[in-house]
N, C-alpha and C positions, 0 to 999 in steps of 0.2 A: 274372641279366642276360639281357635279350632277345636273341634270336638272329635271324639274317636267313636266311630260307629261300632257299636258292641257286636252286632250280629255278624258272625263269621269271622271276626277280626282276629281272634285268639288261633283259630285254626290256620289262618292264612300266614299268620307270623310263624307258626310251627313249620308249614309247608315250606316258607321261604327260607327258614333257618336250615331245613334239612337240605336245601338244594344248593346252598353256598359252598363256598370253596372249603376243602377239608382243613387247609391250614388254619383259617379263621375259626371254624368250629373247634379244633383242637385247642386252640389258644384260650377261647372262652371257657371251655371245659375244665381247664386246669387253673382257673383263676385262683380258686381256694385251696389247690392241692400244694401242700408244703413240701419243698424238697429238703429233707432232713438226712444229714450225714452224721452217724453217731459219734465218730471220733471228735467233731467239732464241740461236743457237750462237755470235754475236759478243759476247754478253754474258758476264761473269764466270760461273764455275761456280755460285756460290751464288745468283745472280741469274736463272739461266735456268731458266724453267718447265719446259723439257723434262727437265731433271735433277731435278724435284721428288720423284719417287718414290725415285731412287736415293739423293739426299741424306738424306731422311728415313729410309731403310731403314738407311743407314750410322749415323745417330744412334741409331736403335733397338739397333743391334749393340753400340754403345759405351756404351749406357745413360745417354745424355746428353740429358735432355728440355729442358735450357736452349737448345739449338740451335732447338727449335720457336718459342719465344717471340721469339728473334732473328730468324728468318725471317718471323714474323708482323708484327714492327715494320717490317721492309724492304718490306712488301707482296708477299712471295713466295707468300702464299696467297690472293692476289686472284682467281685463277681456279680455285681449289680446288673440285673437284666430287665427288658421290658415287661416280663412276667412279674417281677417284684414290684415295678412301679404300678402295675394294675392293681395287685393285691393291697397294696397301700392305699391307692385312691378309693378303692371299693369299700374300705373299712372307714373312710372319712365322708361317706355320702351325706351325712348329716351336718358336716361342718365344711361347707365349700369354700370358706376362706382359707383354712388350713390346707385343704386339698389343692386349691390353686397356688398357694405360696410355695408348697413343695415341688408341684409340677414345674412351675417357673424355675426353682432353684435347680431342678434336674436339668432343665434346658440350657440354663445360663452358666451354671458353675460345675455341674458334674460332667459336662461334655458329652452326655448321652441324648441322642435326638429320640424323642418318642415316636412310636410307631402309630399307625391309624387306629389301632384298638385303644391305645393310651388317650390319643386325642378324643375319641368318641366318649369313653367314659368320663373324661374330664368335663365335656360339653354336656352329657346328660346330668352330672351332678349339678353344674351351675344353672341348668334350665330348670331342674326340678326345685331348686332353691330360689327361683324367680330371679336370678341374676342374668337377665336376658342380654344386657349390654356387654358383659364380660363374656358370656357364652357365644355371643355373636363374633367378638373379636377372635376367640379361639376357633371358631368355626371358619372365620375368613383366613386365618393362618393355615388351617388344614386344607382348605380349597385351593389356596395359592400355592402351597409347597407339596401337594399331592404327589407331584411328579418327582420331587427329590427325597421324599421320605422313604426310608427302606421298608418296602412293602412288595409284595407279589405284583407282577405286572398285570394291568388291568383291573386294580382294586377299585371297589366301588364304595363311595362314602355313604350312600344311602343304605346299602346292605350291611356295612359294618356298624352303622348307628342302630340298625334294626336288631342285628345279632347282639349288641351289648345289652339290649333290653332284657335278656334272660338274667343277667346279674345287676343291672341297674334299675332305678325307679324311672319310669317312663313318663314323659311330658310330651304329648303329640305335637305340641306347638314347635318341638325341635325340628321336625321335618319341613314346617313352614319357614323356619329360619334357614334351612339348608337351601331351599329354593330362592330365597331372597339373596343369599350369599353368592350363589352362583351368578345371579343377575348383576349383583354389585361388582363382580370381578370380570365381567363381560363374558361368561361362559354361558351363552343363551341356550345353545343346544343341550348342555348338561342339565340345565334348569327345567328344560321341556322334558326330558327323559325322567327327571325326578317327579314331576308332576303327574306324568303317566303311571309311574310306579305307585304314587301315593293314591291317586284315584283307584287303582286296580286292588289294592290292599284295603280299601275303605277309609282311608284318612282324608280329611276334608280340609284342604288349605283355606286361607282366610281370602276374603274377596280382595283385600289390598295386595296380597301377593299375586293373585291371578291377573288383576290389572296391571301390575308392573311387568308380568310375564308377557301379556298381550301387547303392551306398549313396545317392549324390546323386540318381539317378533314382527311387529308391523313395521318398525324402523329398518329391520333387516331385510324386508320384503317377502317374509314367510307367511303370505296371507292365507295359504291352505292350513297351516299349522294353528293360525289364529282362529279359524272357524272350527277347527276340531277342539281346540281349547274351550271355546264358547259352548259348543254342543255338550261338551263333557261336564262342564260346570253346571249347565242346566239340568243334566241327568242327575247329578249327585246333590241337587237341591241348593246350590249357591246362587243366590239372586243378584243379577247384575245391577249395578247402579248407572248414573249418567256418565261417568268416566269410561265404563265399558262400552257403552254405546257410542260415545264419541270415537273411541278408537276403532270400532267397527265401521262406523260410517265413514270415517276417514279413509279406511282401506277401500271401500266401495267408490269413494270420490276419486281416489287415485287411478282406479281402474277406469274411470270415465264411464261407466255404465249407469246412465241416469235412472233407467227403469229399475234396476236392482236397489237403487237407492231409495226411490219411492216405495217400492215394495217392502224393504226393511224398515223404513219408517213407519209405514201403516202397521206393520206387525208389532213393533214395540209399542206403539201408541195404544194397540188394543191389549197390550199386556199392562197398561197402566203407566207408561212412561211418558212424561210431558216434555216435549222438547223446550230447552232453555235458551238464553241468549248464546250461549257458548256454541250450542248445536246449530243455531240458525246462522251465526257468524261463520263457522266452518263450512256449511253447505253453501253459503252465498260465495265465500271465498273460492271454493273449488269450482262452482259454476262460472266465476269470472275467469279463472285460470284456463278453463277450456273453451272460453268464448260464448258461453250461453247466458248472454246478458238478460234475455227475456225471462229465463227461469229464475235467474238471480232476484230480478225485481218482483217476480211472482211470490217468492219466499218473503221479500221485504213486505209486500202487502199482507200476506198471512200473519206476519208477525204482529202487525197492528190489530187484526182482527181477533188474535189470541191474547191480546193485552201483553205481549212481550216487546218491550220498548227497545227499539234500535239504539244502540250506543255509537260511540264515536269509532270504534272499529268498522261497525256496519257501514256507516256513511263514507269512511275513508276508502273502504274496499270498493264500494260502488262508484265513488269519484274516480279512482284509479282506473277502473274498468272502462268508464265513459271517456277519460282522457286518452287512454290506450286507443280507443275506436275512433278517436277524432272528434268527439262530441264534448268540447270544453264548455259550450253554452249550457248544455243540459247538466254537465258537471257543476258549473257555477251556480244554477238554480237549485240543484240538491245541496250544495254547500249552504247556501243562504237559507234554506229551509232547515237545515241541521242547526244553524245558529239561532234562528227564530223559535226553536223548539227547546232552547236553554241549554244547548251543548257547547262547550267551548273547544274551538279547534286547536289542535296542537301543531307542533313543527312538522309532522308527518303530513297532516291534512293540508297545511298551507303549502308545503313543497309540491305535494302531489298536483294540486290545482294550478300553482305557478308553472310547473313543468309542462302541463297540459296547454296553457296559454302560450308558452314559449314555442312548444312543438308546432303550433299552428301560426306562429308569427305575429300573435296578438300582444305585442310588447306593452301597449298602453294599459291593458287590463292586468297584465303580470305586475307591471310597475305600481299600479294602484292597489293591488293585493298585498304587495310587499310592504308598503307604508301603512296599509290597514293592519297588517301583521305586527309591524313595530309598534304601532298605537296600542295593540292589544297586549304589549309586554312579551310577546313571543319574538325572541332575538333570532335573526337569521343565522344559519349555520353555513358551512362551506359548501353543501350541496346547493343551497338557495342561490348564493352568490355565482357559483359555477354555472348553473342552469340560465340565469338572467344574462350573464356576460355571453354565454353561448348563444342565447337567442339573439342578443344585438349583433354579434359577430355574423351569424347566419343571414342577418338582413342588411349586412354591410353598413352598420352604424357604430363605427369604431369609437367615434368621439364621444357618442352618447355613453357607450359602455364605460369609457374613461371617467366621464362626469359622474356616472352612477356610483363608481368606486369612491371617487372624491367626496361625494355627497354622503355616502355611508360612513365614510371616516369621520366627517365632521358630526354625525350623529353618534359617534363614539361606538359604532358597530365594529366589532373585531373582523378584520379581513385576513385570511390566511395569505401566506407567502406563495401558496400554490396558485391562489387566485391572481395575485400581482403578477407572477411568472407568466401565468396563461394569457393575460391581456397583453402584457409588454410583447410577448412572442407573436401574438396576433396582430398587434400594430406593426410589427417589423415586417411580417409576411405581406401585409397590405401596403408596404413601402410608405409608412408613416414613421420613420426613423426618429425625427425630432419630438414627435407626441410620445413615443416610447422612451426616449432619453429623458424627456420632461417629468413623466410618470415615475421613472426610476429614481431620479434625483429627488423628487418631491417625497416619495416614500422612504428614501434612504435618510433624509434629514429629519423627517417627522417621526418615523417610527423604526429606524434602524434597520430597514430592509437592505440586505446585501445581495445584489444580483450574483448569480452563478456564472460559470464559464459559459454555459450555453447561451444565457441571455446576452452576454457581452458580444459572443460570436455573432448572434443574429442581428443585434443592432449595428455591428461593423459592416456586415454584408448588406444591410438594408441601406446604410449610408454609401457604401460602394456603388450599389445599383443606381443610385442617384448622383454619382460623380461628386459626392461630398468627401473628398479624399483627405482634407485637412482635418475635418471632424473625426473621420475614421482612424486616421493616424493618431490624433490625440487620444481617442478613446482607447486605442491600442496600448498607448504609453500609459493611461491611467490603469488600465486592466493589469499592466505588468508591474508598475511600480507601486501604485496604492493599494492594489488588492493582491499583489504577489501571485498572480495568476499567469500561467504560460498559454498563449494563443495555441490553438491546434492548427492543423494543417489547411482545414476548411477556412479559417480566418485569414491566414496567409495567402491562400489562393485568391479570396475574394479581393483583398487589398491589391495584391499584384496584378489581377486582371483588371482592376479599376485604374491602376497606373498605366497598364498597357493601352487601355482604351484612349487614355489622354497622351499617348506617345511619350510616356516617362519612362523609358526602359532603364535608365541609370539607377534611378531610385528603386525600381523593382528589383534589379539585380542585386543592390545592396540589401534590399529586404530579404531576398531569397537567401543570400549568404547568412544573414542573421537566423533565419529559419533552420537552415542545416546546422549551424553552430548551437542552435538550442536542442538538437538531439532529434529532430524531425526528418523523415525521410524525403528526399529529393523527388519531387513529383514530375513525371514527363509532360503532363499538359502545361505546367508552369514554364518548363524549358521551351517548348515550342511557341508558347506566347510571347516570351521575352525575345527569342531569336527572330520571330517575325518582325516585331517592332523594331529590332536593331537594324535588321535588313532593310525595312521599309524607309527607315531615317538614314540609311546609308552609313551607319556606324559600323564599319568593317572590323575596326580594331576591337571594338567592343563586342561584336559577334564572335570574333576568334577567342577572346577571353573567356566569354561565356561557354563555347564549345570546349574549350580545355578544362573548364571548371566541372561541366557536366560530365565529360568523359571520365575525370578523375573520380568524381563522386559515384557514378554509376558503377565503375569499376570496384570501388571500394564496398559498394552496396551488394554486388554479385560475390565478392569474397565473403562478406559477412553471412549472406545466405547460404554460401557453400559450407562454411564452418558451423554455423548455427544450427542447421537442419539436417537431421539423420538422413531424410529421403535424399536431399540434395546431395549429401555425402555420397551415398549410394549411387546416385546418377553419375557422379564424377568418376566413380570406379567402373561403372558401365562403359562411360565415355572413354576411358583409357584402354580398357579391354577391347572395346569395339575398334579403337584406333589401331591397336597392335594386330587385331584380327584382320582389320582391313588392309593393313600393310602386308601381312603374311598370306592372306587367303588368295590362292592362285585364281579363283573364280572370279575375282574382281581386278584382273590384270590390266584391263583397259581403263579402268576408274583410276587405279593407282598410278598408271602412267601419266594420266591427266593432271593429278595432284602433283607428282613428282617433277613434271616437266614445265608446267604453267604456273604463274603466280598471279593472283587476283590483284588488280590495281584499282584503287577507288577513284573515279573521275571527279568526285565532288571535292577533291583536293585541289587548291589553286595551283600548286606547282606541277600537277599532273597534266594540266591542259597545255599542249604545246602551242595553242593559238594565243595564248595569254602573254607570252614572251616577256615574263616577269615584270609585268606592270608597264610595259612600254606603250606608247600610243600607236595606234593603227598606222600602219604604213612606215613607221621608223624602222630602219634597217640596221643590222650590226653583222657585217660578213663574217667576223671572227668568232661570233658566237657559236657554242656547241651544246648539244643536249647535255643537260646536267642530271647526273644520277648519283645517288648517294651509295655508300657501301653495301646497303641492304638490297640494292637493286631496284631503286626507283622510290617515288613518292609514297608516303603511307597515308592510309586511310585513318582519319581522326576518330572513327567510330570502332577501329580494330579489327575490320573484317578481312584485311589483308594479311594479318598475321597468322603464323602457324601455331601459336598457343591459343588457348581457349579464352575468348573474350565475349562479353555481352555489350550491345550497343543500344541506343535509344530506340531502334526499330526492331528490337528482339522482344520475343515473348519470354517472360521470366519463367514459365513453366516448361515448356519444350525446348527453350534456348535457341530456337531457330527464328529466321525472320518472321515477322507478323504475317498471318494468312487469316483472311475473313476477320478483320480487326473487330473486336467488341470492347466497349467501354463500360466498366462497372458502374453502377449507380448506387450510392452517391459518390464514392471515393474517387472515380474517374481514372482509375488505373486500367491499362489497356493490355488484352491479352488475345491470343487467338480463339475463335469461337469454340472450336472443339476442345481446346485445353481448358477453357474456364467453365464449360458446361459441367465439369465433374466437381465443382466447388460451390459451396454455399457462402463461404467467408472468403474475402480478398486474400490470397496468398502473400501479398506484400504488406498490407496494413492491418488485416484481420477484420476489417469492417464487414458488416453483414451486406450481403449483395441482394438488394432489392429488386433489381432488374438489370439486364445488359442492352446496350444500344450499339448498332452498328456504327463504326467510325470510318465512313467512306473516304473522308478527306486524308486520313493518315494512311489508310491503305493504298490510296493513289500515290502518295509519297513514297511509300515502300515499293511499289510497282516501278515507279520512275527510278528508284535507287538501284533496283535489280537491273533495269535496262542500262542505267549509267555505267554499271561495271563491265559492259560489253562495248561500250563506245570509247574505247582507247586506240590511239594511234599505234599501229603494229610497227615495230622496228624494221627498217628496210636494210637487209644485208646484201651485198654483191652489187651495189649501185655506184655509179662513179660520182665524182665531186659535183659535177654539174647537176646531176639529179638531186643531190643533197641540198645544193643552193636552192633548187627550184621548190623543194619541199619546205623551205623556210617561209616562202610566200604563199604557197598553195598547200593547205593542210589537207591531208586525206585521212578520212576515217573508215576504218574497216570494222566488220562484225567480228571481234575476236572471241568467237565461241569457245576456244579452248582455254582462254583465261577465265572466261565466265564459267566454264565447265567445272573447274575446281572449285570456285566459290558456290556454285549451285550444289555440287556434290556434298560439300560440307554442310549446308543447310538442310539438304535432304535427309543426311544421315542422322543429324540431330532430331529432325521431325520423326523419322522413323522409330527411334529409340523412345521418344515420349508417346508413340501411339498415334500421333498425328498424320493419318496416311494420306488425306487430302492434300496437306501442305507439301508432303513428300512428292506425291504424283505431280503436283503443279510444277515443283522445282525440276524434277526429272523430265517432265514433258518439255519444257523450256530448254533443258540441256540436249535432249534428243533432237529437237528442232534445229538448234544451233549446229549440231554435228551434221545433220541432213544437208543443211545448207553448205557447209563446208565440203561434203561429199560432192555436191552439184558443181562447186567450183574447181575441185582439186582431184575429182576422181576417186574411185574406191582403193585408197591406199590401205595397206594393212593396219596401220596405226589407227586411222579413223574408223575402220570397220570393227576393230576390236574395242574401241572406245563405245561405239554406238551399240555393239552387242551386249557389253556390260551394262550400259544404261537400259537398254530395253529389257534385260533380264531383271534389273531392279524394279522397273515398272511392272513387270508380270508378277513379282512378289508382292507389290502393293495391291494389285488387283485381286490376287489370290487371298490376301488377308482380309479384304473387303467383301469376299463371297462372289466376285465377278468372274467366274470360271472362263467365260468365253473370250473376254478381254485379256485374261492371263494367258490363256493358250495362245492368242493372237501375238501378244508381246514376245512369249518364249519362242515362238515359230520364227518371228522377225529376227530374233537374237541369234537363234541357230543359223538362219540364213546368212547374216553378216559375218559371224564367226567362221563359216565355212569357207568364206573368201580369203581368210588369213591363212598363210602357209602353215602346215600341220607340223612343223619341225619343233614348234614351241609347245612344251609340255603344259605350261599355264593355260595357253588357249584351248588345247585339247581338253584340259580339264572343264574350263568355262563352258565348252560346247556340250560336252557330255552332261554336265549339271543341268543345263537348260533343257536337253532332250530328256532326261530323267524326270524333271518336273512336268513336262507335258505328259509323259507316261503316267505320272502320278495322277494327275487330274482325270486323264481318260479312265484309268483304273478305278476312280472314285465314281465316275460317272457310268460304270458298268461296261464300258466298251474295252473287252479284254484284248480282242484282236489288235486295235489300235495301241493299247497300252504296250502290248508285246513288241509291235513294230518300233516304237520309240525307244524302249528299254533295250532292243537289239541294236538300234543305231548308236546308242550310247555305249554299248559294250564294245562295238566294233571300233568306235573312236578310241577308246581306252586301249584296247588290245593293239591297234595300229601304232599308237603312241609308244608302247612298250617295245614294239618290234623295231621302230626306227631309232630307238636310243639304247645303247648298250648299258649304260649306268642309269638305272630307274630306282627310285626310292621307294621304301615300303609303303608310303601313302598311296602310290600308283598302284601296287600290287593289291592292297587291301580294296581299292576302288574297283578293280576288275573282280575280285570276289563278290563284292556287293552287286555289281551288275549281273553276275552269274546267278546270284540267288534271286533278283528280281524276275529275270527272264524264266528261271526254272519254276518259281512260284507260279507265273502266269500259265506255264505249260501244264502244270499239275491241275489248275482251275479249268483249263481247256481239254482236260481228259487225256493229254499226252504224258503218261506217267513215265515212260521209258526216258523221253528227252529231259523230263524234270529231274529223275534220278541222275542222269548223266552230268546235268548242270550243277546239282548239289555236290556230286562227287569231285567233279573239276575244281569246284571253288575250295572245297576241303583239301585236295591235293595242292593247290596253290599255296594256300596258308600253312600247310604243314611244312612245306619246303622253303618257307620264308625264314631266312635267319637274320636276326637282328643283332647289331653290334651294341656296345654299351652306349654310344651316343644316341642310338635309335630306341633306347629302352621305353621311351614314352608312347611309342606305338604298340607296346606288348598288350596293353588293356584293350585297345581297340580290336586287335588281331584275335585275342581270346573271345571277345564278345561276339565277332562276326563268326568265328569258327563254332562257337557254341549253338549259334542260331541255325547254321548249316546243318550241324549234326541232328539238332531238334527236328528240323523240316524233313532231313532225310530218314529219321526214324518213323515219321508219320506215314511214308510210302511203304 
């Protein structure tokens, strides 16, 4: 029982009371002050609020709680306050049961939440009457609800308990209970502060409370506070016990400072403390944790010399440390020594040594120890079986592991389903499908083991790897019919791949249709495998059926992705906006002409090959035959790449929606994307599977490259030739590099890649397009059409390089673009605009490099081009006028930076004058915002001068 130190205590209490908050002091000072209102004395006694305390106290003495409800119905408690509750409780200090009953009635029936002072008075009454359990319950309620109780902010329970001692009987143990209440509610810091205030005022907490505080502080890592508590308890005369020293030793062991541990141990031994078995076990465990095995065995030897017998925990800790260090033989000798000294090993000791043997591959000793364990009536648990099976698997002894499981089941040792599953999966991965299947069937018939979907899948894949396709198909049927489980895509892929390896493409195609009908997503790898086998076996009709099926399902998948994914929906809007912008943007006039004038035709379609002659034999002639063209202008690509509508084919990346570039296959789902696109994802965007790694798919990339090349190997229509030339063409097929046809196709792919941020893919497609146009220029000369197309393509290449930070390459492409565009007659406003944009971009890059003179030169050239275009055309739109104002602003800004303020002012003023004089019609109202924005900028810059 805590005691109150008499010396100086009363003066400290008074000092603390005088420094407390004024509100609390005033409340305590008026506990016994009766608020009397003379007019209430004319009322009956039971209706007079002045008699409230006396009437309730009388009912408490008579143990008549029904009076309270009657008074409540009469409105007697209408003016009831916290002060009234305190006065009633103080008058019942000798009868704690009555006080507690009324306190709970007020809380539960009256609807008045007691304040902190009410709680403290009630706690003092209960503790003084030795009702410690009830007092602790009220104290716990106070500590937990302190934030919700109507009290001044920052109210302190300790100070309020102390203040109430001026009117209540004091039992010092109440402060000890407060310290424990804080700890039980997880408020360790508040408990520590209470301990500090107690010791400062002379209250001595119990040793049990201090040990609880030390334990909580150590668990939270407050080692410095632990040592402060220990020093303070020694100062005020609290003698620590073994539990105290164990806590402090554990703190030192966690810090890993062996010297401090020894120093402290010597110190407490000098003070009369004798380390017991718990002390030594804790020290040995900590030494083993930090790898100091020699020091751990030194303590073990000291235990014997001091007649402290090591127990099962001691030996198990040392055995575990030896096994962890690869000394299973030493651990086995220590295990036998433990048994010879009369200790009976438990499941933990057996598992520790068995794990040590398995770790070193000594399965014979581990097996012997297992049966010794069973003979001693210690039943193996899940960990025992798991460790042994893993040990056999690590030594490639699968059948031995399976026989061990069967032997344990015959001995009526319970084997967990997790162990069965682990062994079956290991047999499958070792390509022993029949052993795995036999074990599964045996366990199912004998013990009701039901394989999960993953086990079925692994067994089927293992059978497929061994080309046991009949067994794999039967197991799939059993899985679906007997177990009502739906195979996943990996299972279908394994079976179809096995069928393809045996050239059974028809069965594979039917199985793939079943897969799609079950709701699984069509896999591109499956499509390729089936097509390869069909082509290999020359089943052209089957291959065409597959192509139609793949195209239909791929298009359906693309539509599902477009509707279901918000990001995909946003990309479609961007695609439409960019398409409209591409059609209307005059800077892309050359590219627009490519798209408008040429149509991509896929050479992979049988009908598009003129040398095929619709299936006729080589050398067979038909003089009346004519080239066949449908209403749409020629044969169609089965993958949809020649269509003007948006489509995705099997060679497309589902992220950037362009043709694959630097193909990467996701592992394990095998879906293929561009390397740059998939690098942003951790999960597969198609199936949602975790991406463990990505692998380059060079074979597919080579197919994509040939596909691109094939789009350019189409026979060009020959116009203006006579019939004899036409007859000659029927026998001698001439192929040309139709770069313009491929240009529109490549531009489509480059635009998609640019939108998705795959700049390398866009650069690759644009580079091919530029190369094709250059070859056309060499054959046909610098025609205006080709120069405008090449200028636009080079400008886009410059944009790609600028986005990747390659300034030099960007400037090179922009200069080339400007050179080719200058060769086009300047009477075309769109060509002039494209040229000025390229010049402005060069100027911007020079400006960022700090070369102001070069930047001004290119800005001036762009300004001249735009002004010349306006002079040559009488009717110019507001867009051209605003562009001139922007160019004037750029030139003027450079002039100001070069110190030529007069020229800068003149440039800004001219731009303002042009825009002020620009009159917009109702049809041109859309340019008003842009005009005002540029005008505001010019005026702002002019004001700076």
